[in-house]
C-alpha positions as CSV (number, residue, x, y, z in Angstrom):
1,M,-7.9,13.0,13.5
2,V,-4.1,12.7,13.3
3,I,-2.2,12.9,9.8
4,T,1.4,11.9,10.1
5,A,2.7,11.8,6.5
6,R,1.8,13.1,2.9
7,P,0.1,9.9,1.8
8,S,-2.1,10.0,4.8
9,Y,-4.0,13.1,3.7
10,S,-5.2,11.4,0.4
11,R,-6.0,8.3,2.5
12,I,-8.4,10.2,4.8
13,K,-9.5,13.4,2.9
14,T,-13.0,12.1,2.1
15,A,-13.5,11.0,5.6
16,L,-12.4,14.5,6.8
17,T,-15.1,16.0,4.5
18,A,-17.8,13.7,5.7
19,I,-17.0,14.2,9.3
20,Q,-17.1,18.0,8.7
21,K,-20.4,17.9,6.9
22,N,-21.8,15.8,9.8
23,E,-23.7,17.9,12.3
24,E,-23.2,15.4,15.1
25,L,-19.5,15.3,14.8
26,E,-16.6,17.8,15.4
27,L,-13.6,17.6,13.6
28,Q,-10.1,18.2,15.4
29,L,-7.2,17.9,13.1
30,V,-3.7,17.2,14.2
31,L,-0.6,17.4,11.9
32,T,2.7,15.6,12.8
33,G,5.6,13.5,11.5
34,S,6.9,13.9,8.1
35,A,3.6,15.6,6.9
36,L,5.2,18.9,8.4
37,L,8.6,18.6,6.8
38,N,9.2,20.4,3.5
39,R,11.9,17.9,2.5
40,Y,9.3,15.2,2.4
41,G,6.5,17.2,0.8
42,N,4.6,18.8,3.7
43,V,0.9,18.9,3.2
44,D,-0.4,21.6,5.6
45,N,-0.9,24.1,2.8
46,F,-3.0,21.6,0.8
47,I,-5.2,20.8,3.8
48,E,-5.8,24.4,4.6
49,Q,-6.5,25.2,1.1
50,D,-9.2,22.6,1.0
51,G,-10.9,24.2,3.9
52,F,-9.9,22.2,6.9
53,T,-8.5,23.9,10.1
54,I,-5.5,22.3,11.7
55,N,-5.9,22.5,15.5
56,E,-2.2,21.5,16.4
57,K,0.9,20.9,14.7
58,V,3.6,18.5,16.4
59,F,7.1,18.4,15.2
60,M,8.6,15.1,16.3
61,V,10.9,13.8,13.5
62,L,14.6,13.8,14.2
63,E,17.3,14.1,11.6
64,G,19.4,11.0,10.7
65,G,17.3,8.8,8.6
66,N,18.2,5.7,10.5
67,L,16.7,3.0,12.9
68,T,17.5,4.9,15.9
69,T,16.0,8.2,14.8
70,M,12.8,6.3,14.0
71,A,12.6,4.9,17.5
72,K,13.5,8.1,19.2
73,S,10.9,10.2,17.0
74,T,8.3,7.8,18.0
75,G,9.2,8.3,21.7
76,L,9.2,12.1,21.2
77,G,5.8,11.8,19.4
78,V,4.4,10.0,22.5
79,I,5.4,12.8,24.7
80,E,4.3,15.7,22.4
81,L,0.9,14.1,21.4
82,S,0.0,13.2,24.9
83,N,-0.1,16.8,25.8
84,V,-2.0,17.7,22.5
85,F,-4.9,15.1,23.4
86,Y,-4.8,16.2,27.2
87,N,-5.6,19.8,25.9
88,L,-8.0,18.9,23.1
89,K,-9.8,16.3,25.0
90,P,-11.1,14.3,21.9
91,D,-13.8,11.7,22.4
92,I,-12.0,9.5,19.8
93,V,-8.7,9.6,18.1
94,V,-8.4,8.4,14.4
95,V,-5.0,7.1,13.4
96,I,-4.3,6.1,9.7
97,A,-2.4,3.1,8.3
98,D,1.1,1.9,9.6
99,R,4.0,4.5,9.5
100,F,6.2,4.4,12.6
101,E,4.8,7.9,13.7
102,T,1.3,6.4,14.0
103,L,2.4,4.2,17.0
104,A,3.0,7.3,18.9
105,V,-0.6,8.4,18.2
106,S,-2.1,5.2,19.4
107,I,0.1,5.0,22.6
108,A,-0.5,8.5,23.6
109,A,-4.4,8.1,23.2
110,A,-4.8,4.7,24.6
111,Y,-2.9,5.4,27.8
112,Q,-5.2,8.3,28.4
113,N,-8.4,6.1,28.0
114,I,-9.3,7.8,24.7
115,P,-10.8,5.3,22.3
116,V,-8.8,4.8,19.2
117,A,-10.2,4.2,15.7
118,H,-7.6,2.7,13.3
119,I,-7.9,2.9,9.4
120,Q,-6.2,0.2,7.1
121,G,-5.5,-2.5,9.7
122,G,-5.4,-6.2,9.2
123,E,-3.1,-6.1,6.1
124,I,0.2,-8.0,5.5
125,T,3.3,-6.5,4.0
126,G,7.0,-6.5,4.4
127,N,8.9,-3.9,6.3
128,I,8.3,-2.6,10.0
129,D,5.1,-1.3,8.8
130,E,3.4,-4.7,9.4
131,K,4.4,-4.8,13.1
132,V,3.3,-1.3,13.5
133,R,0.0,-2.0,11.8
134,H,-0.8,-4.9,14.0
135,A,0.2,-2.9,17.1
136,N,-2.1,-0.2,16.2
137,T,-4.9,-2.8,15.7
138,K,-4.3,-4.1,19.4
139,L,-4.3,-0.5,20.8
140,A,-7.4,0.4,18.7
141,D,-11.0,0.0,19.8
142,V,-12.7,0.6,16.4
143,H,-11.4,-0.7,13.1
144,F,-12.0,0.6,9.4
145,V,-10.5,-2.0,7.2
146,S,-10.1,-2.0,3.4
147,S,-11.1,-5.6,2.6
148,E,-12.8,-8.7,3.7
149,N,-9.5,-10.5,4.2
150,A,-8.3,-7.6,6.1
151,R,-11.4,-7.8,8.4
152,A,-11.1,-11.5,9.0
153,R,-7.4,-10.9,10.0
154,V,-8.3,-8.3,12.5
155,I,-10.9,-10.6,14.0
156,R,-8.4,-13.5,14.3
157,L,-6.1,-11.0,16.2
158,G,-8.8,-11.1,18.8
159,E,-10.9,-7.8,18.0
160,D,-14.6,-7.7,18.6
161,P,-16.3,-8.3,15.2
162,D,-18.9,-5.7,16.1
163,Y,-16.2,-3.1,16.0
164,V,-14.5,-4.1,12.7
165,F,-16.1,-2.4,9.7
166,N,-15.1,-3.1,6.1
167,T,-15.5,0.3,4.6
168,G,-12.9,0.1,2.0
169,C,-10.1,2.5,1.7
170,P,-10.8,6.2,1.7
171,S,-8.2,7.0,-1.0
172,I,-10.4,4.9,-3.4
173,D,-13.0,7.6,-2.9
174,L,-10.8,10.2,-4.5
175,A,-9.8,7.7,-7.2
176,A,-13.4,7.2,-8.1
177,E,-13.8,10.9,-8.2
178,V,-10.7,11.3,-10.5
179,L,-12.3,8.7,-12.9
180,Q,-15.1,11.0,-13.7
181,A,-12.7,13.5,-15.2
182,P,-9.2,11.9,-15.4
183,Q,-7.7,14.3,-17.8
184,L,-4.5,15.9,-16.9
185,N,-5.8,19.5,-17.0
186,F,-3.0,21.3,-15.3
187,D,0.7,22.1,-16.2
188,V,2.7,19.9,-13.9
189,F,5.8,21.9,-14.1
190,E,4.2,25.3,-13.7
191,K,2.0,24.2,-10.8
192,Y,4.5,22.1,-8.8
193,G,7.9,23.4,-9.7
194,G,10.2,20.5,-8.7
195,V,13.7,19.9,-9.8
196,G,15.0,19.1,-13.3
197,E,14.5,20.0,-17.0
198,T,11.1,20.4,-18.5
199,F,10.2,18.1,-21.4
200,D,7.4,17.0,-23.8
201,F,5.4,14.0,-22.2
202,S,2.5,14.0,-24.6
203,H,3.5,10.5,-26.0
204,G,3.6,8.9,-22.6
205,Y,5.5,8.9,-19.4
206,L,6.5,6.9,-16.3
207,V,5.9,7.8,-12.6
208,V,8.6,6.5,-10.0
209,M,7.9,6.5,-6.3
210,Q,10.4,4.3,-4.4
211,H,10.9,4.4,-0.5
212,P,13.5,2.7,1.6
213,V,12.7,-0.4,3.2
214,T,13.6,-0.3,7.0
215,T,14.8,-3.9,7.2
216,E,17.1,-3.3,4.3
217,Y,17.9,0.4,5.0
218,K,21.8,-0.1,4.6
219,D,21.1,-1.2,1.0
220,A,18.8,1.8,0.1
221,A,21.4,3.7,-2.0
222,K,22.3,0.4,-4.0
223,Q,18.5,-0.4,-4.4
224,I,17.8,3.0,-5.9
225,Q,20.7,2.8,-8.2
226,E,19.0,-0.1,-10.0
227,T,15.9,1.9,-10.6
228,L,17.8,4.9,-11.7
229,H,19.8,2.9,-14.2
230,A,16.6,1.3,-15.4
231,M,15.0,4.7,-16.0
232,Y,18.1,6.1,-17.6
233,E,18.3,3.3,-20.2
234,M,14.6,3.4,-20.9
235,Q,15.0,7.3,-21.8
236,M,11.3,7.9,-21.4
237,P,9.8,10.9,-19.7
238,V,9.7,10.3,-15.8
239,F,8.0,12.1,-13.0
240,W,9.9,11.0,-10.0
241,F,8.7,11.6,-6.4
242,W,11.1,11.9,-3.5
243,P,11.3,9.0,-1.0
244,N,9.7,9.2,2.5
245,A,11.3,9.7,5.9
246,D,11.9,6.1,6.8
247,A,15.3,4.7,7.8
248,G,17.4,4.6,4.6
249,A,15.9,7.9,3.3
250,D,19.2,9.8,3.5
251,G,21.1,7.0,1.7
252,M,18.5,6.8,-1.0
253,S,18.4,10.6,-1.4
254,H,22.2,10.7,-1.7
255,G,22.1,7.9,-4.3
256,I,19.7,10.0,-6.5
257,R,21.9,13.1,-6.2
258,A,25.0,11.3,-6.9
259,F,23.5,9.7,-10.0
260,R,22.1,13.0,-11.2
261,E,25.5,14.6,-10.9
262,K,27.1,11.7,-12.9
263,Y,24.3,11.3,-15.7
264,P,22.5,13.7,-17.7
265,L,18.8,13.4,-17.0
266,P,16.8,15.8,-19.4
267,F,13.9,13.4,-19.2
268,I,13.4,13.1,-15.4
269,H,11.7,15.7,-13.3
270,F,11.6,15.3,-9.4
271,F,8.8,16.3,-7.1
272,K,8.3,16.2,-3.4
273,N,4.5,16.2,-3.4
274,M,1.2,17.2,-5.1
275,R,-2.4,17.6,-4.3
276,P,-4.1,14.2,-3.9
277,E,-6.4,14.7,-7.0
278,D,-3.6,15.9,-9.2
279,F,-1.4,13.1,-8.2
280,L,-4.1,10.5,-9.0
281,K,-4.5,12.2,-12.4
282,L,-0.9,11.9,-13.0
283,L,-1.1,8.2,-12.1
284,F,-4.1,7.5,-14.2
285,N,-2.5,9.0,-17.4
286,A,0.9,7.3,-16.8
287,K,2.0,4.2,-18.9
288,C,3.1,2.8,-15.6
289,L,4.1,3.4,-12.0
290,V,7.5,2.1,-10.8
291,G,8.7,1.6,-7.3
292,N,7.3,0.3,-4.1
293,S,4.7,2.7,-3.0
294,S,1.3,1.3,-1.6
295,A,-0.4,3.8,-4.1
296,G,0.5,1.1,-6.8
297,I,-1.4,-1.6,-4.9
298,R,-4.3,0.5,-3.8
299,E,-5.2,3.5,-5.9
300,C,-3.6,2.1,-9.1
301,A,-5.7,-1.0,-8.8
302,F,-8.9,1.0,-9.1
303,L,-7.5,3.4,-11.6
304,G,-6.3,0.5,-13.8
305,T,-2.9,1.9,-13.9
306,P,-0.1,-0.6,-14.6
307,V,2.6,-1.1,-11.8
308,V,6.1,-2.4,-11.6
309,N,6.5,-3.2,-8.0
310,I,10.1,-3.5,-6.9
311,G,11.3,-5.6,-3.9
312,S,9.8,-6.6,-0.7
313,R,8.1,-3.6,0.8
314,Q,4.7,-4.7,-0.4
315,E,5.3,-8.3,0.0
316,G,2.1,-10.1,1.2
317,R,-0.3,-7.4,0.4
318,E,-3.4,-8.3,-1.6
319,K,-2.8,-7.2,-5.3
320,A,-5.0,-6.9,-8.4
321,N,-3.9,-7.9,-11.8
322,N,-2.3,-4.4,-12.4
323,V,0.9,-5.3,-10.5
324,A,4.2,-7.0,-11.8
325,D,6.5,-7.9,-9.1
326,V,10.2,-7.6,-9.7
327,N,13.6,-7.6,-7.7
328,Y,16.0,-4.7,-7.4
329,D,17.3,-5.4,-10.8
330,R,17.5,-2.9,-13.7
331,E,17.0,-5.6,-16.3
332,Q,13.8,-7.1,-14.6
333,I,12.6,-3.4,-14.1
334,K,12.9,-2.7,-17.8
335,Q,11.5,-6.0,-18.9
336,A,8.3,-5.4,-16.8
337,I,7.9,-1.8,-18.0
338,H,8.2,-3.1,-21.6
339,F,5.6,-5.6,-20.9
340,W,3.1,-3.1,-19.8
341,L,4.0,-0.8,-22.8
342,H,3.0,-3.5,-25.1
343,N,0.0,-5.0,-23.4
344,A,-3.5,-3.8,-22.7
345,R,-4.1,-1.7,-19.7
346,P,-5.5,-3.7,-16.7
347,D,-9.3,-3.4,-15.7
348,S,-10.2,-1.4,-12.8
349,S,-10.4,-3.4,-9.5
350,A,-12.4,-2.7,-6.4
351,I,-10.1,-4.9,-4.3
352,Y,-9.7,-2.0,-1.8
353,G,-13.1,-0.5,-2.0
354,A,-15.7,0.7,-4.2
355,G,-15.4,4.6,-3.4
356,N,-17.7,5.4,-0.5
357,A,-15.4,4.7,2.4
358,G,-15.4,8.4,3.8
359,V,-19.1,8.6,4.3
360,Q,-19.2,5.1,5.9
361,I,-16.4,6.1,8.5
362,A,-18.2,9.2,9.4
363,D,-21.5,7.2,9.9
364,V,-19.8,4.7,12.2
365,L,-17.9,7.4,14.2
366,Q,-21.4,9.1,14.8
367,T,-23.2,5.9,15.9
368,V,-20.7,3.4,17.4
369,P,-20.7,3.2,21.1
370,L,-17.4,4.5,22.3
371,R,-15.3,2.5,24.7
372,Y,-11.7,2.2,25.9
373,H,-11.9,-1.1,27.6
374,K,-12.8,-3.6,24.9
375,K,-13.9,-7.3,25.0
376,I,-10.9,-9.3,23.6
377,N,-11.8,-12.4,21.8
378,F,-9.1,-15.0,22.0
């Protein structure tokens, strides 16, 4: 199993647990990409605290935050991960989702005749992620998709229907667990530190998570300015999570820091990362999630958390009725937030699964006939 970024751990945690409990399976865990970098919220301490052993750590992300460093980091990842797989000799490599680092995982495994299992294929979005996702699908041999539409799309790409399994998304498993006890039972400031003033949020708060869009990376600083102005004018308590490592991250981070120097923000607190369960509790109790994270499309749909989805990053993805789409425009952002503040909370949706994906994935990995030369159906 290869984890490449902070969201990937929450997306796969229940599958890791199910694999570890399965006496017929042996879990080997590799951590790489931005998941190892403190500036983006490294997750290795959370993983080890949860009782998992990290077999290898692969540092592969180059500084720069632009398109060229993304391409070079992917190439470096192929080199380093090839050695890791040669030494670990896994029977199958599991790759998660669609970040640029995942392409290195699939290439390094596939070229060594190691079967690849891909989680979250068959979905449509904006950004380079869609190309990476479909490329992973073609390099993979076993597919764990999150919806029937995604399953149908993977099969249309030519994959063998007998190897395409609609398990739902493992992150929904955690959301289902959180719904059993969703109270915010920890001090968010004391437990996670972060940057900014502390404040009273007992009357409601917003969560912001906005990442750069690689095809629009030159506009990242300008785009985040609109969200910052909207939050400043709303004057509500805000928990803001730092952007990821895609091209445009440096511009977006600079935009946030420059705004913070110019305007007083006593009601905004910035974080890098949280434990998956705590993050989901924070989302459940929020008045609204603002930004362009897939968490708004997936986990928030199941939690029934309202979302203001900004820009093109999630364009084309299946959405429940908890999502309001807006452009990079502060007035539109504020209007959408006000809509959710004055309307009923959306119902929970199982559009991305019912909460039992992890066990299903482990069961398939135990029983599926492994192969690296697959029958292609065109």
